[in-house]
N, C-alpha and C positions, 0 to 999 in steps of 0.2 A: 504494500499499500503505499500512498504518498507519505504517509507520517512517521513510517517505520520499515527499516529495510531486513529488520529482526524478524518479521512477522510474516507467515506465508498469506499469501492471498486466500480469501475463502470464495470459492466458486460458488456455494450454495450452504445453506443452513445446514443442511445433513451432513457438512464438513466440522460442524462446530460440537463441542463435548462440554457441557457447561457443569461447574460445580458451585453450589451455591454454599457461602458461606458469611461470616460476618467480622467486624473488626476485632470488635470484644470477645467475642466467643473463642476464636480462634486461637487467639494468644492468653487467653487468662488464665487458665489453668497452671496452678502452682506446679507443675509436675514437668515443667520444660526450662531447658534455660534461657527462653526470650526474656530480655531485659526490660524492655518497655511494655508492659504487658497490658492490653486493652487499648494501644492506640495505633494509628496509622503508621508510626515508626518500627513498633515490634512487629508489625504485619509483614516490614521488609528485612527484618534483619536476619544475615546471612551466616552459616555455622553454627545454628542451633540443634541442641539436642534435648531426646526426651531422656529419662533417668536409664534408660536401657541401651541408650546410645544411636538410639533411631533418630534420623532428620526430622525436627520439628519446625511449624508455622512456612517461612518461606519456602525452607530447601524439601519439606514435606511435599509442598504444594508442585516444587520442581520435579520430585519423583513421579508424583500421580501423572502430572503434565495432561491437564484438561487443556483444550486450546481457549476455554474461557473462565475466569474467577468472577463469579456474580455475589458482589457486596450488598447485605442489606442495607438499609439508607444511610449513607453518610452525610445528609445535609441536613440542616440545622433542625432539631425535634425537641419539642416540649418539655417530656417527664422526666428528663435525669438533668440533675441540676450539675452544669461542667464545672464547678467549681468543687462538687464532692460527686464523682459519679459512682464512686463505691456504695454510695447510699441508696441508691435505686437502681432499677433497670428498666430497660423498654428496648424495643426492637429498632422503635424510630417509624413508625406507620402514625406519628403524630405530628406532622410537617407544622414547620412555621415560618420558616425563612427558605424560600426554594433557590437562592441562589449563594450561600453561605454554608461552607465545611460545616459539618456538627463538632463544635469544640469539647464534647467530653474525650473524645479522641485523640486530642492533641498533647504533645508533650508540653506545650508552655501554651495554656489557655490565656492566659494574658497580654501576650503578644498575640495581636490580630492576625498578622503577617504569616505567623508559623503554621497555621491549619493549611494555610493555601498552600504554601511550598511543601509541609507534607503529602498533600494528596497530589501534586504534582509530581513529586519524587515518586510516590507509589506507584503512580501509574506510567511512569518511564520506566520504574525499575521493573515491571511484569513486562513492558514492550522488550526490551533489553533480553529477556529471557523465554521471548518467543510465546506469550500467553498474553490474553488480552483482559481487559477489565470490563464488565456490565456492572451498570448503576441499577440498583432498585429506586424507582421513582413513585411518588404519591399523588398524582395530580388530580386526584377525583374527591378529595375532600381537605379539611384541614382541622388541626388539632378543636378549634373553637373560633367560631366565626364573628362574636361578638366582641372579642378583643384584637381579631386580626386587625393588621394592618389594612388589608383590601377593605375592610367594612368602614372601616378609619377614614379612609381616603375618600373611598364613594359609597356610601351609604346604599343600601339594596340593591347595588348593581352586580356584584362577583356571584351572588349564591343562588342556586336554583331553588324557588319555592313551588310547593304545589300548586294545585289548580285551586285549592281553597285557601291559599296565599302563606300556607306553614312553611316552614323550613323543609328541604327536602333532605332527609338522610339516610338515602338510600342503603348508604354502606353499612351502616350501624357503627360507624368508626368515627362517624363527624356530619358535619353539614358539607352539602355535595357543593362543587364547584360549577358554575354553570359555563361551561368551556365552549360550548355554541354560541355564545356573545363575544363579540369582536375582539373586545380589550381584553377578556379573560382568555381566549383564545391566541392572544400576540402573548401575554403574560408566558403561558404555558411552553409555546414554541421559542419564546425567547431564553429560558431559562434552560430548553434542553440544548439551543445554540451554544450557551454561554459553557456547558459542560463538555460540548464535544469541542468548542475552537480553544477555551482556555487550559481545561485540564485533559483534553485528548482522549477521552471514554470514548469505549469500541461499542457500547451496545447500551440499548435500554430496557429494563424489564417492568411493565408498566402495572401497577397495582390495581385492583378492580378497574380494568381498562373498559370493562363493558358500561361503565359511568360517563367514560369521555366521548366526544363525537367523532366518527370517522372523519371528518372534514381535517380536522386539528392533528387527528394522527396521520393522517396522508402528508400534510404539510412537513412534518416532523420528519418522516420518513424521505421525502424527497431532498427534502436539506442533506441527512444525515448521510445518505446514498451519495449524494452529488460530492460531499466531502471526502468518503472512504468509503468506497464500494464495497468493502467489506464490512460494513455496520450491520450490528443483527439488532433488532424490534422484535419483541414478544410480551405477551402479559395474559391477565386472567381477564378471558372473555366470557365471563358469566352474566346471564342475564338477569339482570339486577331489577327489572323494573323500572319504572319511574317517568314521569310525566314530561316527555320532550318529544317532538315533532320532529326531529332529525335521527338518522341512523347514528347507533351507538358502535362504541367496538366491540361487540359481542362476537361469540363464536358463529352463530348462524350468520352473521356479516361479513364472513371470512372472504367471500368473492369482491367485496368492496375494499379490503385491506391486503392485496397480494403481498406487500412488504411485511408483514407481521403474522409471526407464528402464535400458536395459542396454547395455552398447560390442556392438556387432554386429561381429563377426567374420567372419559369413559376408558381410557388406556391403563390409566391408574388403577380405577375401580377390577376390570378385567383380569388385569394380571394380578393382584393382589387377591382375588377371591379364586382364581385360578390354580394359584402356586398353595392355599393352603388346604386345594383338594376339592373344590367345588367345581363337581361336572358341568353346572348349568353355566358357568362362566366360558365353557370352552371356546364357542363361537365368536363371543367379546375379546378373548385374550389372541385368538388367530385375526381376528379383524384390526386391533391395534399393532399386532406384529407386521403386518401388512403396511401398516400407516395410515391407518384410518380413513384409506383414499377410495379403496375398493368396494363396492355392496357386497357384504357377505354374511352369508347366514340369517340372521334377523336383522343385522346392521346397516344401516344407510349410508355411504359417503357422506365424510364431514369436511372435507376439505378439499380444495382445488389438487395439491399435489403434497409430498411427504413433507415439505420444507416449513408447512404452518402447525405441523403438530411436536407439541413437546410431549416426549415420552418419558413418564416419571411414575415411580410409586411412593416417592418422599419428598416433600419440600417441608419449609420451614414451621408452617402451622397445620401440619397435620401430626397425627401419631406416628412416630417414626417405624419403619417396615418392620424393625425387629418386634417392637412393642404389639404391632398388628400381629405376627404369627406367636408372640407367647399367649396374647387374649384368646386368640382361634382355637391353638395346638398346643395348650398350658401343658399337657401330661407330656409331651417329649421331651426328651432330653435336650438340654442348651446345644450340645454339638450338632444333633440335627438341625434345631431351630435355624443354626448359623450356615448349614448346608442350604436351606430354602432361602435367607440371605442373597447367598452367594449367586445362586440360580436366579433370583430376582434383577442382580447386578447385568448376571449376563442376558437375561431378557432386554432388559432396558440399552445396552449398550450392542446388542443385537440385532434389533428390530429396525424397521425402516421409520426415519424421522430425525429428530433433534433429542440426543440423549442427555438427561437432566440428573445430577447428582445431589444430594442433599449431605453438606458436610456431616461424616460421623456414620453416613449410611453403609460406609463401605467396612467400616468396623461394627457393624451391627450395634449401635450404640442405642442407648435406651433414654428415653424422656419420663421413667417411671410412669407410664400409662397416660401420661397428661399429653394434650393434642396441641392447643394454642399456649403455648408457655410465654406469650410475649412481654409480660412483667412479672414474670417469676423470676429466683433469683438464678445467679452463674450456674448454681450446683444445677440445675436444669438443665441450661443451655449451652454451655461449654463442652469445646471440644476435649474429650478425654484423652492426654496422652500416656496416662497409664493403663486403659484400654487397649492404646495402640501398641504400647509394649506387649500385652500381653497376646494381640491378635494381629500381629505383623504380618503374618503369612494374609491374612483376608487382605489388608490394604495392598501387599504386594500382588495379591490375586486381581483387586481392582486397577492397578497400573498394568498387568500385563494386558488385560481387555482393554483397555485405554489404546495401548498401543497396538493392538490388533486391529481394532475398529479403524485408527489413522491408517493403517497400510493396508487396509481389504477395502478393494475398491466398491463393489456391488452395494455396500452398506450405506455408501453415499448417494446412492440412488434415489430421485424422489416421483419419476413420473410414471404414472399406473402401466404403461404402456409398455416399458421396461420391467416393471418387477411383476407384475400378473404372470408372463409368460417362465419366470425364473424358479418360481415357487411352486411347490406342491405338499400339501398334506396328508400323512397318513396316518393310522392307528396301528400299532404294533402291541396287541393286548393292550394296557392300560398307557403305554406310552406311547405320547405323541410324538411323531417324527416329522421333522420339516426339511425335505429335500430342495437344495438349490442346486440350479445348472445353469452356468451362463458363460460357458467358452472361456474367452478371452478376459473377459469381466472378473472371474473369479479365480483367474491363476494366481499362484501355480496349481491350484487345484482343479480337477476335472469335475467333481462334484462335492457338497459339501453335505452333511447329514448331522441336523441338530435332533437331538434326542430328549425329551425331555419327561420324567418322571415324578408325578404330585402325588404318588401313593405311598402308602407305609410298608411296601415290598418293593425289592429288587426284581428287575426284567431281564430276562435274557434276550437279544436281539441277535440274530444272526446276520452278519455283512459281509458282502465281498464285493470285488477283492480286499486285500490287505486295507483295512484304514489307518490314519495316522489321526492321533486323539490330538485334537490344538487345543480343546477346552475341556478340562473337567471340575465340576464345582463340590465333591465329596471328597474333601479332606485329600489324603494321600492314595486313594483308590485310583485314581486315573490320572497319571502323571501325562503331561501335555509331553510331543514326541514319540511315546509309545505305539508302536506297529500293534494291530489286533485284526484278526479274523472275523471275531464276533465281539460284541459290546455287550458286557453286562452293566444294565444302567442302575447305579443305586438308587435306593426309596430318597425320594423328596431333590433329585439335583438332578443336572443338566448334564450333555457332554455332547461336544461338537468334534466330529470326526471327518477326515476328508482323504480322498485318494489324488495323487499327483497325474498330470498328463499323461508323462512318460509309463507310468505304473498301468495305464487303461491300456496304451498301444500294445505293450508286452503282452 
């Protein structure tokens, strides 16, 4: 891209692998040598370690190597005291000033320039290391309309009202901004431009995008793409209702927003249900695997192409995937629960669309059964470096999946005309097998077979000719690189096997 030679150009959103984290959560844990915990500066310290000697903080992100790191809000928000950040906790979905970096993450909150330089340094440091930064932005509501600068400057203008004259609070988090009004739209557009131009941000994740009008969203996309063709835009396209006569950024308006991707809750629920053994979710699971763009089973295509689907099973404001498994299959041993977590990671990183991983998902972290932990203490939200030491092989497995996806060409496909002829679903006993054939597109493999076993019994699948195991999720049972003429798919696990072109000729 024009703004950095260390960043590989992104042809399509399906080239992206997003890792969601937060400045504070990622650095606050006591069990690492990060010095400036909870700060922008701490987030990019190099050479930091866990107590077990593994890379921590920035070095750990380099080890995982996602293409994009999505940060929870880093502009000024209300409910954390910048002078005493340790006294309270908040994710930051309570915006006050859209153009100013949050001071509680600064090493010197009293110097107004310091936080500006820290954010610039942070973005530049990621670019130097081949990773991009996505900013989580909340332009759908403010913390409180009465005391906001907008209401003080122009009363009765910036906020949406219902037909009966009451304030619209569609989000349930605060009062809705009336993005369809000219000067409100300009405010949002100008704020986005400022973060792009001044801080060199590489993407936006729009909170509750279904409240913002399509016209404003498209203006932002046009500016961002002209400035940086690799820029990514995505958000929560939930239909929140609301008394507005203009199209809003909802998933069902995806055709009006070709530059945007959407969090795909159908993928999320389909995979979550299927992997804990719900057979009724099989069609939803297959539909999601294919990018949610092909009519399949009882599911109608949701998007124009797979660049519009964010495939995920966990993000900051849901129960963690481990907690979901623990709730549904409480009787299982922890080891088996971890196999399911590994399988879920492989499904997110192996399906068509944009894979999205939440911090701690790769080590199957728990939030003790809580889901929306936006104001709970660090103990619920922090990334656990103790757990990383304990489950290092899970993190290494995630890193290997990310590396595999980056170099596997067909996983970047997004057009159903390419995807449909490549993929065939088969059922071998209780095992779902996904056969992928694609000539040069899946080279060096002639054929790939994905076997998913979501039951509590192992299954034996004869395969021929000799397959090489590429991915296995059940501990040491299947090491990558092993040749097999049959595959025993352990319970609750996934195996990806392939055979090479020359083997096929022989």
